[in-house]
Steps between C-alpha positions, in 0.01 A plus 500: 500500500571261789757554776658212694807432714741216560793463738850400395798500739313716750426756227144579398449522124190686389392435142217627285322281245367661184260286299589503132449283195841330524594136456764487772543658840755779484667689782714810527653711773472870423757767577296607803530140631134416439428147376252466215354174368299458180272198476189386315166523678477121507824460698422458869663718768644180651682415178632856473616476860701186425655676200597804708647274770716324239636840397547629857885486504513695173239750624685571825830537314349757264318690776825536694680608184244770425492620859879536504496706182207708623690587818799602291313727261222630723715628785555847362606762752470789250853611570750675278674248273226236486405363158148503356370363170345717233415357157718198575811698586656557840504860617691631800304708748668830578352679801551876486401710799376844401277703732407746223437287191171321438501140622499265201677216319677567170629240256858577398653234273573206734409690816183593684553834671281543807484860615373517858506751781604230748746246360443267795125473446489157335120485488483831317755377247299180455180697438669730248645201315165323489335816366770526232454137395123549469544816294738323261268200482206716394701656219674187372205262531277738307758534222541122494128440454498756217784312331375143555131554422553558121681164481177314573313374191177656629553858383172621648591402857452802724787604726419380853523719806814429703505461877835487677538356847748294697423127511691223674421198283426614146635734236166592351135414453227565246140604572370459148141565611603846624741569216803540723830339591686525830880501505729453796695816586805285571503377139684826427806334652505239221652543151283661234478167312335345805263793539403455135422132567279572801310770310446267202392223738231719653386647168468148359238425763260733322505240220560176690368490856673182619863389514445228243689390188322760286607776739869410486491441125357850464785647707763296314380632165565855619800440726682177401751523787241553773621197696851646532353828621281321753801302623698820553206647689479197728871521573463866594188448712705455815656844454192683378204374701 
């Protein structure tokens, strides 16, 4: 991994080069506005730099686009009436002040009912909502692994341990050496079809370590429409991450 910077129109662009066995230099701007370049080991940093410079107008345009969307969806005030995603569906937050009842969040159809002793305590509401999301993630992710695992051709593959934590740039990861997968808590905001894809993606790494043709062929054999699910997930990344 190599990190470099260039300047375009008074804006500094930081990009990271990952050395891979690829024929051409490829570049992408992630939802968190990071710029990632894939290039073969034989390609010099100078050549990559020229490539990034040629794409600078496109990079800046996308960074600004992602930053605008991020400001729109990440400016929650945790007030009554705000909308939050759960399993791909919008749910309206309903803040209910009750000095007697236990503080908690309850899912009620298309609403998230937040019972709090102080209805003006936004940080408390935020904490309760985050705790609720994590609790739901633990339940649903575990059930998803139980459902996806039997679809793999390798019937003797042991169920991995599942770690759940909030991550800013990825939906999941696989530590095949330790027999575990890590899933992003915020994935619970995405539709179940997308959760299924991420779980299959991480489970597939127990068979194929790298993101090569064999890896994606393996996924396609089990989930033919995985590309559509991944596309949906990318479109929702701005609202979820």
